[in-house]
C-alpha positions in Angstrom: 41.6 23.9 72.9 41.5 25.0 69.2 45.0 24.7 67.6 47.3 25.2 70.3 49.5 23.1 72.9 47.9 21.9 75.9 49.7 21.0 78.8 48.0 18.3 81.1 49.0 17.1 84.9 48.6 13.1 84.4 50.0 12.0 88.1 48.4 8.8 87.5 49.3 7.9 83.8 45.0 8.0 82.8 44.5 11.0 80.2 45.8 8.7 77.0 42.6 6.4 77.6 40.7 9.6 78.2 42.0 11.5 74.6 41.1 10.9 71.4 44.8 10.3 69.9 43.1 10.7 66.4 43.4 14.5 66.3 46.2 14.9 69.0 50.0 13.8 70.0 50.8 13.0 73.2 54.5 14.0 74.2 56.1 13.9 77.2 57.4 17.2 78.2 61.1 17.1 77.2 62.7 20.5 75.5 64.1 22.7 77.8 62.1 25.1 75.9 58.5 23.4 76.7 59.7 23.0 80.9 60.3 26.2 80.7 56.9 27.2 79.5 55.0 25.1 81.2 56.7 25.9 84.9 55.8 29.8 83.2 52.4 28.9 82.9 51.9 27.4 86.0 54.3 30.2 88.3 51.9 33.1 86.4 48.5 31.0 87.4 50.1 30.5 91.1 51.1 34.4 90.9 47.1 34.9 90.0 45.4 32.7 91.9 46.9 31.3 94.7 46.5 27.5 93.7 47.9 25.1 96.2 48.2 22.7 93.6 50.3 24.9 91.5 52.1 25.7 94.8 52.4 21.6 95.5 53.1 21.2 91.9 56.4 23.6 91.9 57.6 22.8 95.5 58.1 19.4 93.6 58.6 20.2 90.2 61.6 17.2 89.8 59.3 14.8 89.9 55.9 16.6 88.7 57.2 17.6 85.7 57.7 14.0 84.1 54.0 14.0 85.1 52.4 15.9 82.8 51.8 15.2 78.9 52.1 17.8 76.0 48.4 17.5 74.0 49.4 18.8 70.6 47.3 18.5 67.8 48.3 17.1 64.6 47.1 19.5 62.1 49.1 22.4 64.0 51.6 19.9 64.6 52.2 19.4 60.6 52.2 22.8 60.0 55.0 24.0 62.5 57.0 20.3 60.7 56.2 22.4 57.2 57.0 25.3 58.4 60.6 24.5 60.0 61.6 22.9 57.0 60.8 25.7 54.5 62.5 27.5 56.9 65.8 25.7 56.6 65.1 25.4 52.9 65.2 29.1 52.6 68.4 29.0 54.7 70.0 27.1 53.1 69.7 28.5 49.8 70.5 32.4 51.3 74.2 30.2 52.5 75.0 28.9 49.2 73.6 31.6 46.5 
C-alpha cells in the first residue's frame, strides 16, 4: 500500500491483530460512497477474472459488506482532512466576501 485506501475482506475479524495500526486507521465501510466504491471494485474484479469469491461476496452483499475493513493510512487521512478544512474555509470566505 502506498498512501491510498485499501479494503480488506475480514470475515473472521482477525485483520486488526495482524496490522500495524501505528500507520493506519481501521474503519468500517459506512458511507454510501465507500460502499459504492468497494462494490465497484468487486464487480470489476469479478468481470475481469470470474472470481468465485467475488461472485459469492456480491451474491451475499447485505451480509458481506459488513465484513470489510477500510484501511486508511494516517498520513493520507490527515491530508484529506486538512484539504477539506481548507476548502470549507475558502467557501465560507467566498460566501461572506
